[in-house]
Each structure stands twice: as structure tokens, then as C-alpha cells.
N, CA, C and O atoms as a MOPAC input file, in Angstrom:
PM7 MOZYME 1SCF
protein

 N      0.80400 1    -1.16200 1    -0.03800 1
 C      0.00200 1    -0.02400 1     0.08500 1
 C      0.96600 1     1.27300 1    -0.01500 1
 O      2.07800 1     1.33900 1     0.50900 1
 N      0.38000 1     2.23900 1    -0.74000 1
 C      1.13200 1     3.37500 1    -0.76200 1
 C      1.09500 1     4.27200 1     0.63400 1
 O      0.20700 1     4.15900 1     1.47900 1
 N      2.14400 1     5.12200 1     0.71700 1
 C      2.04700 1     5.85500 1     2.04800 1
 C      1.00700 1     6.93300 1     1.95000 1
 O      0.68900 1     7.40000 1     0.85600 1
 N      0.46500 1     7.33900 1     3.09700 1
 C     -0.60100 1     8.41900 1     3.04500 1
 C     -0.01700 1     9.69900 1     2.64300 1
 O      1.16500 1     9.97800 1     2.83900 1
 N     -0.96800 1    10.56600 1     2.00700 1
 C     -0.50600 1    11.82800 1     1.48600 1
 C     -0.32600 1    12.80400 1     2.63200 1
 O     -1.15700 1    12.83600 1     3.53900 1
 N      0.78000 1    13.63800 1     2.62100 1
 C      0.97500 1    14.63800 1     3.64400 1
 C     -0.08100 1    15.80200 1     3.49900 1
 O     -0.45300 1    16.20000 1     2.39500 1
 N     -0.47900 1    16.25300 1     4.54000 1
 C     -1.31100 1    17.47000 1     4.57000 1
 C     -0.51200 1    18.59900 1     4.91000 1
 O      0.37500 1    18.48700 1     5.75600 1
 N     -0.76400 1    19.78200 1     4.27400 1
 C     -0.07900 1    21.06700 1     4.52000 1
 C     -0.29600 1    21.52900 1     6.03700 1
 O     -1.36400 1    21.33900 1     6.61900 1
 N      0.74500 1    22.11600 1     6.59200 1
 C      0.62600 1    22.79700 1     7.81100 1
 C     -0.49200 1    23.92200 1     7.75500 1
 O     -0.43200 1    24.80900 1     6.90300 1
 N     -1.49600 1    23.85700 1     8.67400 1
 C     -2.53500 1    24.82500 1     8.60300 1
 C     -2.14400 1    26.21500 1     8.88800 1
 O     -2.83600 1    27.12900 1     8.43900 1
 N     -1.10800 1    26.45300 1     9.58600 1
 C     -0.65300 1    27.81300 1     9.78900 1
 C      0.12100 1    28.39300 1     8.63200 1
 O     -0.14800 1    29.50300 1     8.17300 1
 N      1.06100 1    27.64600 1     8.17900 1
 C      1.87500 1    28.19700 1     7.07000 1
 C      1.30000 1    27.96000 1     5.68200 1
 O      1.57400 1    28.72800 1     4.76000 1
 N      0.40700 1    26.77500 1     5.50100 1
 C     -0.05100 1    26.46200 1     4.25800 1
 C      0.95900 1    25.72700 1     3.39000 1
 O      0.73300 1    25.53200 1     2.19500 1
 N      2.07500 1    25.32000 1     3.99200 1
 C      3.20100 1    24.60100 1     3.20700 1
 C      3.39000 1    23.17500 1     3.79100 1
 O      3.10400 1    22.93800 1     4.96400 1
 N      3.84900 1    22.28600 1     2.99700 1
 C      4.11300 1    20.90800 1     3.37400 1
 C      5.64300 1    20.97700 1     3.71600 1
 O      6.39800 1    21.49800 1     2.89400 1
 N      6.11300 1    20.49300 1     4.84600 1
 C      7.35800 1    20.30500 1     5.18100 1
 C      7.62300 1    18.90300 1     5.80400 1
 O      7.16300 1    18.52400 1     6.88200 1
 N      8.42700 1    18.18900 1     4.97700 1
 C      8.65900 1    16.75100 1     5.29800 1
 C      9.56400 1    16.65200 1     6.58000 1
 O      9.60200 1    15.64300 1     7.28400 1
 N     10.31800 1    17.84200 1     6.82600 1
 C     11.35200 1    17.79500 1     7.97900 1
 C     10.55300 1    18.09200 1     9.31500 1
 O     11.01900 1    17.67400 1    10.37500 1
 N      9.48700 1    18.72700 1     9.29700 1
 C      8.78300 1    19.00200 1    10.54900 1
 C      7.67100 1    18.02300 1    10.74600 1
 O      6.52200 1    18.37600 1    10.48200 1
 N      7.92700 1    16.80400 1    11.19600 1
 C      6.95600 1    15.76900 1    11.35500 1
 C      5.90000 1    16.11200 1    12.43000 1
 O      4.76200 1    15.65300 1    12.33100 1
 N      6.26400 1    16.91600 1    13.46000 1
 C      5.34700 1    17.20700 1    14.59500 1
 C      4.15400 1    17.97500 1    14.04300 1
 O      3.06900 1    17.82700 1    14.60500 1
 N      4.26300 1    18.79000 1    12.98100 1
 C      3.22800 1    19.59400 1    12.35500 1
 C      2.65200 1    19.09500 1    11.11400 1
 O      1.91200 1    19.80500 1    10.43300 1
 N      2.99100 1    17.77800 1    10.75700 1
 C      2.36400 1    17.18500 1     9.51700 1
 C      1.32800 1    16.28400 1     9.82100 1
 O      1.41500 1    15.45200 1    10.72400 1
 N      0.27400 1    16.43900 1     9.03600 1
 C     -1.02000 1    15.50700 1     9.17300 1
 C     -1.00100 1    14.76400 1     7.90800 1
 O     -0.49000 1    15.23600 1     6.89300 1
 N     -1.57400 1    13.55700 1     7.95900 1
 C     -1.53500 1    12.68200 1     6.76500 1
 C     -3.03200 1    12.45600 1     6.40100 1
 O     -3.95400 1    12.48000 1     7.21600 1
 N     -3.14400 1    12.23400 1     5.07900 1
 C     -4.45400 1    11.94100 1     4.66100 1
 C     -4.36300 1    10.54100 1     3.87700 1
 O     -3.41900 1    10.34900 1     3.11100 1
 N     -5.30600 1     9.61400 1     4.06800 1
 C     -5.19600 1     8.35000 1     3.40400 1
 C     -6.65800 1     8.16500 1     2.92600 1
 O     -7.65400 1     8.36400 1     3.62200 1
 N     -6.64100 1     7.75200 1     1.62800 1
 C     -8.03600 1     7.55900 1     0.89300 1
 C     -8.11600 1     6.10800 1     0.57300 1
 O     -7.10500 1     5.42700 1     0.39900 1
 N     -9.31400 1     5.64800 1     0.49900 1
 C     -9.60100 1     4.31600 1     0.04500 1
 C    -10.66300 1     4.31900 1    -1.02100 1
 O    -11.67500 1     4.97500 1    -0.77700 1
 N    -10.57500 1     3.65300 1    -2.21500 1
 C    -11.61100 1     3.60800 1    -3.18500 1
 C    -11.81200 1     2.16400 1    -3.63900 1
 O    -10.93000 1     1.32700 1    -3.45000 1
 N    -12.90200 1     1.88400 1    -4.20500 1
 C    -13.20700 1     0.55000 1    -4.74500 1
 C    -14.74700 1     0.20500 1    -4.34800 1
 O    -15.35400 1     0.60100 1    -3.35300 1
 N    -15.15900 1    -0.53600 1    -5.26300 1
 C    -16.63500 1    -0.94600 1    -5.23300 1
 C    -17.06800 1    -1.40100 1    -3.79400 1
 O    -18.20000 1    -1.21100 1    -3.35000 1
 N    -16.12700 1    -1.97600 1    -3.16200 1
 C    -16.41600 1    -2.56800 1    -1.81700 1
 C    -16.59300 1    -1.48400 1    -0.78100 1
 O    -17.01700 1    -1.80900 1     0.32900 1
 N    -16.29400 1    -0.17200 1    -1.05800 1
 C    -16.28000 1     0.93100 1    -0.04500 1
 C    -17.60100 1     1.63000 1    -0.26200 1
 O    -17.80100 1     2.64000 1     0.41400 1
 N    -18.52000 1     1.23800 1    -1.10200 1
 C    -19.80800 1     1.93300 1    -1.28400 1
 C    -20.89500 1     1.14000 1    -0.65100 1
 O    -20.94300 1    -0.08300 1    -0.78000 1
 N    -21.76400 1     1.81600 1     0.02700 1
 C    -23.02500 1     1.13100 1     0.74000 1
 C    -23.99700 1     0.80300 1    -0.36500 1
 O    -24.77900 1    -0.13600 1    -0.22100 1
 N    -23.98300 1     1.56600 1    -1.51000 1
 C    -24.89600 1     1.26500 1    -2.70300 1
 C    -24.02700 1     0.88900 1    -3.80900 1
 O    -22.85300 1     1.25900 1    -3.82200 1
 N    -24.54500 1     0.15000 1    -4.77200 1
 C    -23.83400 1    -0.26100 1    -5.89800 1
 C    -22.58100 1    -1.18100 1    -5.48700 1
 O    -21.49500 1    -1.10600 1    -6.06100 1
 N    -22.84000 1    -1.99800 1    -4.49800 1
 C    -21.84100 1    -2.93500 1    -3.99700 1
 C    -21.33500 1    -3.88600 1    -5.13900 1
 O    -22.19700 1    -4.37400 1    -5.86900 1
 N    -20.11400 1    -4.17200 1    -5.34400 1
 C    -19.51300 1    -5.16300 1    -6.33500 1
 C    -19.90300 1    -4.80400 1    -7.73900 1
 O    -20.13500 1    -5.71300 1    -8.53600 1
 N    -19.99400 1    -3.49400 1    -8.11500 1
 C    -20.35800 1    -3.10600 1    -9.42000 1
 C    -19.26900 1    -2.08100 1    -9.99100 1
 O    -18.60200 1    -1.35900 1    -9.25000 1
 N    -19.16800 1    -2.09100 1   -11.27200 1
 C    -18.30500 1    -1.12900 1   -11.94500 1
 C    -18.64200 1     0.41100 1   -11.50200 1
 O    -17.80700 1     1.29100 1   -11.29300 1
 N    -20.03800 1     0.52300 1   -11.41200 1
 C    -20.54400 1     1.83200 1   -11.02600 1
 C    -20.06600 1     2.15200 1    -9.60900 1
 O    -19.53800 1     3.23600 1    -9.36400 1
 N    -20.23100 1     1.31000 1    -8.77200 1
 C    -19.66500 1     1.54500 1    -7.36500 1
 C    -18.24700 1     1.86700 1    -7.33300 1
 O    -17.84300 1     2.76800 1    -6.59700 1
 N    -17.44400 1     1.18300 1    -8.09400 1
 C    -15.99700 1     1.54900 1    -8.31700 1
 C    -15.73600 1     2.98000 1    -8.74700 1
 O    -14.89700 1     3.70700 1    -8.21400 1
 N    -16.57500 1     3.34700 1    -9.82100 1
 C    -16.56000 1     4.69400 1   -10.37100 1
 C    -16.88600 1     5.71300 1    -9.29000 1
 O    -16.16300 1     6.69100 1    -9.10100 1
 N    -17.91200 1     5.48400 1    -8.62900 1
 C    -18.46100 1     6.53300 1    -7.66900 1
 C    -17.34500 1     6.64000 1    -6.52000 1
 O    -16.88400 1     7.73300 1    -6.18900 1
 N    -16.97400 1     5.52600 1    -5.98100 1
 C    -15.99100 1     5.61100 1    -4.92600 1
 C    -14.51700 1     6.36200 1    -5.38600 1
 O    -13.83700 1     7.04700 1    -4.62300 1
 N    -14.23600 1     6.10800 1    -6.62100 1
 C    -13.07500 1     6.87400 1    -7.08300 1
 C    -13.29300 1     8.31700 1    -7.27500 1
 O    -12.41000 1     9.14900 1    -7.06500 1
 N    -14.55300 1     8.61900 1    -7.70300 1
 C    -14.91800 1     9.98800 1    -7.82600 1
 C    -14.95100 1    10.69200 1    -6.47600 1
 O    -14.50200 1    11.82600 1    -6.31200 1
 N    -15.50000 1     9.96300 1    -5.53100 1
 C    -15.50000 1    10.44900 1    -4.05300 1
 C    -14.15400 1    10.80900 1    -3.63300 1
 O    -13.93000 1    11.95900 1    -3.25200 1
 N    -13.17200 1     9.86200 1    -3.67200 1
 C    -11.85000 1     9.99100 1    -3.20100 1
 C    -11.10200 1    11.14200 1    -3.97400 1
 O    -10.34700 1    11.92100 1    -3.39300 1
 N    -11.36200 1    11.19400 1    -5.30900 1
 C    -10.68600 1    12.27200 1    -6.11000 1
 C    -11.19400 1    13.67400 1    -5.49300 1
 O    -10.40900 1    14.62000 1    -5.43500 1
 N    -12.43300 1    13.78200 1    -5.06300 1
 C    -12.85700 1    15.03500 1    -4.56900 1
 C    -12.18200 1    15.37400 1    -3.24800 1
 O    -11.84100 1    16.51900 1    -2.95000 1
 N    -12.00700 1    14.27700 1    -2.45700 1
 C    -11.30800 1    14.51800 1    -1.22700 1
 C     -9.87500 1    15.08400 1    -1.48400 1
 O     -9.38900 1    15.96700 1    -0.77700 1
 N     -9.21500 1    14.50000 1    -2.57300 1
 C     -7.84000 1    14.88800 1    -2.95300 1
 C     -7.85400 1    16.41400 1    -3.31900 1
 O     -6.98500 1    17.19900 1    -2.93800 1
 N     -8.90400 1    16.74200 1    -4.07600 1
 C     -8.88600 1    18.14100 1    -4.57400 1
 C     -9.28400 1    19.19600 1    -3.47600 1
 O     -9.00400 1    20.39100 1    -3.57100 1
 N     -9.90500 1    18.68200 1    -2.51800 1
 C    -10.25200 1    19.57000 1    -1.27900 1
 C     -8.96400 1    19.66400 1    -0.42700 1
 O     -8.78900 1    20.67600 1     0.25100 1
 N     -8.02100 1    18.63200 1    -0.42400 1
 C     -7.00600 1    18.49800 1     0.34500 1
 C     -6.13000 1    19.66600 1     0.06900 1
 O     -5.06700 1    19.79700 1     0.67700 1

């Protein structure tokens, strides 16, 4: 599994890999098994990918 994505420091707005104390991580999961509706379908996989892509854009 890939490592979680680093979240920017809220005060400075920048990502610093050296300052681990102020670094927050974001981990996203996608796939048809993560949907309550459209379980085990291509459409469920599409919707969950779309959901996680929106989380990344807001990140």
C-alpha cells in the first residue's frame, strides 16, 4: 500500500517533510467494496473513485 499523502501545515499552508510534529496525513480508499450502494459493481468503483478524487482536490 502506498504511504498516506501529507497534509499542509494549517498555519503556514506549506508541506514540510522535515517538521513531522506539524504534519498531518491523509489516506484515501476507493473501490466498489467501499460503497454502501452499488456494491460489487463497476458503477460503485467509479463512484468511490470520484468521491476520493474530490477529497484529494479539497486537500
